[in-house]
C-alpha positions in Angstrom: -3.5 5.2 10.7 -1.6 7.2 7.9 -0.2 5.6 4.1 3.6 4.5 3.7 4.9 3.1 0.7 7.8 0.6 0.0 9.7 -0.5 -2.5 9.7 -4.2 -3.1 11.1 -7.2 -5.1 9.6 -10.3 -6.6 10.9 -13.2 -6.1 12.1 -16.3 -7.6 13.9 -18.7 -5.5 11.2 -20.4 -3.4 11.7 -22.5 -0.3 13.7 -22.6 3.6 16.5 -22.0 1.9 15.9 -19.2 -0.5 14.0 -17.6 2.1 17.1 -17.1 4.6 19.5 -16.3 1.6 16.3 -13.2 1.9 16.6 -12.7 4.9 20.3 -12.6 5.2 20.4 -9.8 2.3 18.2 -7.7 4.5 14.8 -8.5 3.3 11.8 -10.1 4.9 9.7 -13.2 2.1 6.4 -12.2 1.6 3.6 -13.7 -0.4 0.7 -11.0 -1.8 -2.6 -12.1 -2.7 -6.3 -11.2 -2.9 -8.9 -10.2 -5.7 -8.4 -12.9 -7.6 -4.7 -12.4 -8.8 -2.2 -15.2 -8.6 -0.5 -14.9 -5.1 3.1 -13.0 -6.0 6.0 -13.9 -3.8 7.8 -10.6 -3.4 11.0 -9.4 -0.9 10.1 -6.9 1.6 13.1 -4.0 2.9 13.3 -5.7 6.6 14.8 -2.3 8.5 11.8 0.1 6.8 9.2 -2.6 6.8 9.7 -3.3 11.0 10.0 0.7 11.2 6.2 0.8 9.4 4.6 -2.4 11.8 5.9 0.1 14.7 4.6 3.4 13.7 1.0 1.8 12.6 0.7 -1.4 13.8 0.1 -5.0 12.5 -3.3 -3.8 10.8 -0.6 -1.5 8.3 -1.8 -0.4 5.2 1.1 0.1 2.6 1.4 1.3 -1.0 3.9 -1.0 -2.8 6.0 -0.1 -5.7 6.5 -3.8 -7.1 9.6 -3.7 -9.6 9.5 -7.0 -11.8 12.4 -8.5 -13.6 12.4 -5.9 -16.3 12.4 -3.2 -14.1 8.8 -2.3 -14.6 7.1 -0.7 -11.7 3.3 -2.1 -10.8 2.0 -0.4 -7.5 -0.5 -2.2 -5.1 -1.9 -1.3 -2.3 -2.0 -4.4 0.4 -3.2 -4.5 4.2 -0.4 -6.6 6.3 -2.7 -9.3 7.1 -0.1 -11.9 9.1 3.2 -11.2 10.4 5.5 -14.1 11.2 8.2 -13.7 14.1 10.6 -16.0 15.0 9.9 -17.5 18.7 13.3 -17.4 19.7 15.1 -14.5 18.4 12.0 -12.5 18.2 13.2 -11.3 14.1 10.2 -11.2 11.4 10.4 -14.3 9.5 7.4 -14.2 7.0 4.5 -11.7 5.8 1.3 -12.3 4.3 -0.4 -8.9 2.2 -4.0 -8.7 1.2 -4.5 -6.5 -1.6 -7.3 -4.0 -0.9 -8.8 -1.5 -3.1 -9.3 2.1 -1.8 -13.4 2.6 -0.5 -13.2 -1.2 0.6 -14.1 -2.4 3.9 -12.0 -5.2 5.7 -12.5 -7.1 8.8 -9.0 -7.1 11.1 -8.3 -7.7 14.8 -7.2 -4.6 16.8 -5.7 -4.5 20.4 -7.6 -3.5 22.9 -5.1 -1.4 25.7 -6.8 -1.0 29.1 -6.2 2.6 30.7 -6.3 3.8 34.3 -6.4 2.6 37.3 -8.7 0.2 38.9 -10.4 1.1 42.4 -8.5 0.3 45.6 -8.5 -3.4 46.4 -9.8 -4.7 43.0 -8.1 -7.3 40.7 -8.5 -6.1 36.5 -8.3 -9.5 34.6 -8.5 -9.1 30.1 -10.2 -11.6 28.5 -10.0 -10.5 25.3 -7.2 -8.9 24.2 -8.4 -8.2 20.7 -11.7 -7.1 19.3 -12.9 -8.0 15.2 -13.4 -4.6 13.8 -15.2 -3.5 9.9 -13.7 -0.6 8.6 -12.4 1.4 5.7 -9.0 0.0 4.3 -7.7 2.9 4.7 -8.9 4.4 7.8 -8.4 1.1 10.3 -7.3 1.4 14.0 -4.5 0.8 15.5 -6.0 0.4 18.8 -8.7 0.6 21.4 -8.6 2.4 24.7 -11.0 0.9 27.1 -10.6 3.0 30.9 -11.5 1.5 33.8 -10.3 4.5 35.8 -12.1 3.9 39.0 -14.0 0.6 38.5 -15.0 -0.9 41.0 -15.5 -4.9 41.9 -18.3 -6.4 40.0 -17.7 -3.8 36.9 -18.0 -5.9 33.9 -17.2 -4.4 30.3 -18.2 -6.5 27.0 -17.8 -5.5 23.5 -20.3 -4.1 23.0 -19.5 -1.4 24.8 -15.8 -0.8 23.7 -15.7 2.8 22.0 -15.1 2.5 17.8 -14.3 5.6 16.0 -16.7 6.6 13.6 -17.0 4.4 10.5 -15.6 1.6 12.1 -18.4 -1.7 12.8 -17.9 -4.5 15.3 -17.6 -7.8 14.3 -16.9 -9.8 17.8 -19.6 -11.2 19.3 -21.6 -7.8 21.3 -21.9 -9.7 24.5 -18.2 -11.4 24.8 -16.3 -10.1 27.8 -13.6 -7.8 27.6 -12.7 -6.8 31.1 -14.1 -8.0 34.6 -12.9 -6.4 37.8 -13.3 -8.0 40.9 -12.3 -8.3 44.6 -8.8 -8.6 45.4 -8.4 -12.1 47.8 -7.0 -10.8 51.2 -3.8 -12.1 52.3 -5.6 -14.8 54.7 -7.7 -16.3 51.9 -4.6 -16.7 49.6 -2.8 -18.7 52.4 -5.5 -20.9 53.1 -6.0 -22.0 49.7 -2.0 -23.4 50.1 -1.2 -26.4 51.9 1.7 -24.8 53.1 2.2 -27.6 55.8 1.8 -30.7 53.8 4.2 -28.9 50.5 6.8 -31.0 49.3 6.7 -33.4 52.1 6.6 -37.3 51.4 5.5 -39.4 54.5 8.5 -41.7 55.3 6.1 -45.8 55.0 6.8 -48.0 58.2 9.8 -50.3 57.8 8.1 -53.9 58.0 10.2 -56.9 58.6 10.2 -60.1 56.5 10.4 -62.2 59.0 8.0 -60.7 61.4 
């Protein structure tokens, strides 16, 4: 993962209204914390930060050039800890940044990407989309690839079988199931599992006569 730099500004207004004004100005509200420092409220340039995440993944490490109120600059290395995205409009609402030091190891969630095609007539189930990994803050993997090419029914891949880059250590339970390959159900079996005849049918109650 390559290092990137962003020039950011301090935020002096807080609350929902201030956050909306920050976003309208093309910036993202963010908080920088960790290593015993007081939390710093920042405004990140929205387009540049989105490009960083797109090119480096959610665990991007950024060198922040923070301009304070008297125009002085302070440089800080930070890990992108949490990115909150609006559930409907798909824009970044808020970012949490964690202060890191060179040579420091951090624990992050790394996405798992399946590659290849399993054997014909099989069904692949991915139980884990990410695993926790401890690695150098400046050498975090963007993703981990797991090959299922030619995998036959009955194949199971646990977290301990996921290949990690040199210097990375698995934190997730090694026995946690990542991928399972099973035999695809036959068409007859799928039809048998559905009550086609009775689906959506409500029986009429027999008519009764009050005078009977």
